[in-house]
N, C-alpha and C positions, 0 to 999 in steps of 0.2 A: 440239946440235940443238934447234930450237924445238919444244916440245911442243904438240900440238894437242888441243883439247877437242871431241870429237864428241858431240853431244846424242843421247840415245836417243830412240826414237819417243815422240812426245808424244800426249796425249789430244786428240781433235778439239776445236778451239776453245779450248784451254787451253795455256798455256806454264808449265812449272814446277809445283811443288806448292803447297799452301796451308797456312797456319797457322790453326787454328781454336780457338774457345772454345766448348765445348758449353753448351747452355742450363743456367743455374743452376749451372754448374761452379764449384768453388772455385779451381781452377787451370786454366790454359790449356795445351794440349798441341799438338804438331805433328800434322797429319793423316796424314803419311807413316808407313808401317809399317817395321818393322825391315828393314834391308837384308840381302839374302842373302849368304852367304859368297862366292858367285861374284862378285857386284858388288864386295864389299870387296876380293877378291883382285885384280880388274881395276884397282881404284883404286890399288893399291900397286905395280903393274907399271911404275913410272915410270923404272926403270933399264934397261928393255929397249928396243932399237931399235924404232921404229915409232910407233904412235899409242896414246895412252891413251884408253880408252872409259869415260866416266863417265855414268851415267844421271841423269835429272832429279832423282831423289831426293837427290843430293848437294847441289844448289843449295838444295833445300828444307831439308836438314839444316843447311847453313851459315846460312840465314836464321833457323832456329829457334835456333841457337846465338848469334846476334848480339844484343847489347843496346846501350843507350845509353852504356855504359861501354866505353872502348877495350880491346880484347884484342889481344895480340901475335899476328902471323900464326903463329908457331911454336906458340903455345898452342892456337889454333884448329885448326891442321893436326893436332896430336897428338890432340885430342879427336875429330876426325872420321876419323882414320886416313889422312890424305892427305899427299902431299908438298907443301911450301910453294909450288912452282911451280903445282901444280894448284889450290891454294887461291886464288892470285892470279887464275887464269883464271875460277874460279867467282865471285869478287868482281866482276870486270869484267862477267861475264854479268848479275849481279844489277843492276848499275848501268845496263846497256843496257836492261834490262826496266823501269827506272823506280824501283828501290829507292834511297832516299837513303842510300847507304852511304858513309861518310866514312872516309878513311884519313889518318893522321898518324904522327908518329914514335912515338906511343903505341900505335898499332895500328888495327884496324878497329872501327867503331862505327856504329850507326844514328843518324841525326840526331835530336836530342831532339824528342819529340812524334810520331815515326813511329807510325801507328795500328795497331800489332801487337795481337794479343789480350791480351797482358799489359798493354800500355799502356791499352787500353780498360777492362780490369778495374780498373786503378788509378784511372782517371778516373770510375769508378762505374757502368759498364755491365756487367751480368752476363748478358745474353742471348746467344743463339747468334750466333756471328760468325766469319767467315773473312776472312783477309787474304792476298791473292795479288799477286805482282809484276805479272803481265800476263795478261789474258784477251782473248778476242774481244770479248765484251760482258758486263758485270756482270749485265744482265738475263737473258741466256741461261744464264750460269754459275749464277745463283741458281736458275733453273728446274731445271737438272740436279741441283743439290743437293736441291731439293724432291722430285725424282723418284727419288732414291737409295733403293733398296728396303731397304737395311740400316740407314741412318741418315738419314732425310729431314729436311730443314730444317723446323723448326716455324714457326708464324706468329710474325712479329716478327723472324725471323732476318735478319741483315744481311751483305752481302758487299761488300768494297771491293777494288779493284785500283788499283795505282799507274799503270797504263797500259792502254789498250784498243787493239786492232787493228781492231775493227769496232763501235765505239761509235756509237750513233744517238740522234737527237733526235726531236722530234715530226714527223709527216707524212713519215716515211722519210728525214729529213735525217741527214747524218753529224754526230755530236757531236764538236766540236773542243775538246779539253781544253787546259789550259795547257801547251802544248809549248814556249813561248818561254823559260820559266825553267828552273831546275835541276830534277832529280828531286824529287818531293815537293812540288810547287807547288800542288796542288789536292786536292780530295776527290771521288772518283768512286765511287759505291756504289749498291747496290740493297737494298730491303727487301721481304720477303715479307709481304703484308698478311693480316690475319685474315679469315675468311669474312664477306661482307657482302651486303646486298641490292642488287639492280641499280639501284634508284631513288637510292641514295646515291652511286653511282659518280661522277657529274659534280662532286660537292662535294669529292672527295678531292684533286684538284690544288690547289684553293683552300686546303684545310686544310693541305696540305704546304707551300704557300708561306708561310702564316702561321707555321707551326712553324719553318721555315728562317729566316725573318726574325727571329723572336723569339730564336732561339739565337744568331744572328750579332750582334744588338743587345746581348745579355747579355755576349757575349765582347768586343765593341768597348767596352763600358762599363768594362772592366777596364784599358783602355789608360791610360798615364800622361797623354797629351794627349787632349782631346776629339776625337771622330771628326769628320772633315771631311765632314759631311753624313750623313744618315740614309737607308739604302736603303728602297725601297718595292716594291710588287708591281704588275706589269703583267698584265692579264688575258690568258690564263688561268693562266699558269704560270711567269713569269719574275720573278726578283729583280733589280732594277736600281738604279743610282745615281741621285741627284737630277738628274744630267745625262742620264739615259736610257741609260747604257751597261750592258750585261748583266753581272751578277755570277754568276748561276746559272740553270740550267734544270732543269725537272722533267718527267719522262716517266712517265705511268701507262699500263701495258699490262694488259689484262684478257682472260681467256679465258672466254667465255660458253657456257653450256649451257642451251638453252631460255630460260627467263626468269630464270635465276640466274647469279651470277658463280662460276665454278668456281675461278678463281685470279686474283689481281691482284698485280702486281709494280710497285713504285714505284722509279724511278731518279732520282738527283740528281747533278748535276755542278756543283761549286762552285769558283770560282777563288779561291784563298787568297792566294798571294804572287806570282802571275804570271798573265797572261791572253793569249789570242790577240789579234791586231790588231783594234782597234775595240771590244773588250770591256774590262772592268775587273776588279779583284780587291779583296778585302777590305783588303789592305795599302795600296791607294790611299786608303782612308778613314782609316787609322791608320798613317801612315808612321813608321818607326823602332821599332815595337814588335816583339817576338818572337811567333811563332805556334806554338802547341802543337796540332798537328792532332788528336791523340788526344782532348784535352779538348774541342775544338770539335766533333768528330764525336760524342762521348758526349752533349754538350749537344743536338745536333740530334736524335739518336735518342730522347732523353728527351722532347723537345718533340713529336716525331712521335707517340710513344706517347699523349700527351695529346690532341693536336689531331685525330688521325685517328679518335678515338672520341668527340669532343666533340659536343654537340647541334648540329643544323643551324643554328639561329638564332645560336648563339654563334660558329660558324665564319664565317657571313656578316657579322655585325657586326664581327668582328676583321679580316676581309679589307677591308671598306669603310673601316675606320679606317686601314689600312696601304697602301691602293692609290694608285697614280699614274695611274689610268685614268679613273675616273668624273669627268665634268664637262669632259673634254678632247675636242678634235677628233681623230678617229682614222680610220684606213683599215684595214679588216679584210678579209683575204684568206680567202674562204670557198670551199666546193666549188662554189657557184653563181656565183662571181666576186667582185670587190672591192666592198666596201660602204664608203661614206664618210659621216661625220656626226659628231654629238656623242654620246659614250658617256654614257648617261643613268642607268642603274640596273642592278642585278642582280636576277634573278628568285629565287624561293625555292629553285630547284634549281641556282643558280649560272650561269645563262645571262646573256649580256650583251645589254642593250637599247640600241639606237642609234637616234637620231632623224636621218634623212637630211636633206639640204638641201631636199628637197621636203616635209619635215614628216611623213614616214612613219615610224612606229615599227616597227623590226625587232627581232626576238628571235633572237640568234645562239647556237647551242649549241656550235660549234667553229669555230676560225679563228685566224689570226695577226694580231695587232694591231700597227700602227705608229702611234706617237704623233706628231701633227702639231704642229710648233713646239717650241721649246726648253722643257724642264722647268724650273720654278722650284725654289728650294730647298724651298718648301712647295707641294706639288702640290695642286690642288683636290680636295676630297672629294666 
């Protein structure tokens, strides 16, 4: 008889458990609690006719037990107190949720570079961090963590999911991650920002873009072959290739209370080894190299820590140096309608100034920019 795996009731907006690394912890630990004897007993009822009931904690337990070194199914099953048939079901479930779990004659293993808490720690990041197979939205999941009465996420905490069922981009659009490739083709994560002044809010997407580009460039520089082009920034929040294809998007969401920012969450989606149609991935710029996502993520988080607290003038200078927008003809979709003209400059608060065909200088605080004409390898500054 084919055994069936029925999932226990899941928490709203979340599938499966998470692995976490508490802030400044020396070792990472799974966030799931010890399983009750009842659950353990149910897991072992594999010889009885009917259906085996396994709660989500078992998939979390398997995820916590997996490493980059292959382990035989019998060994893993014995550690978890499961029948090998149930272990195979759990492994399939993790793959369906986006976990890059590889199986060979040597056993089950995570793909090298999978950004688990242990891998992040080994890559030099010691802050609070959670790794989850699938969530509705990393933005929402991080807020839930921040609202946890017993162990709230501290400022600087990061949460990554291998897949999202309700990911979103700017202006309410659906964020389409790298679904075309195998599991583990991108990095989709959110960071809880430290308290900040309202006046600084518009600069944060620019600072995040500078940090993301810097980390990607440092990683591309380690490739055996020179990168096929250098990515740049499109106002206000996209990392793009020299040909104008999107590599990554940035989403900043803030909760305001009066004239202050109660809480701000920064979301980033980066295509690493695959991309949706029309977009690009980092692997396009460095074909043939291997990608260690944990090291790349750690580099991004370190760069964010620096640039999100950098002086305003330093952020603006770095963005101007890295941009593919200023000096180009653009069309900007704003709440008041489309605006066409030449992108002229940034204001001190990060707004885009555009000179229209009629010679009018417009200052735009929010909008979507489309670059008109093909981008050259060296975009105008």
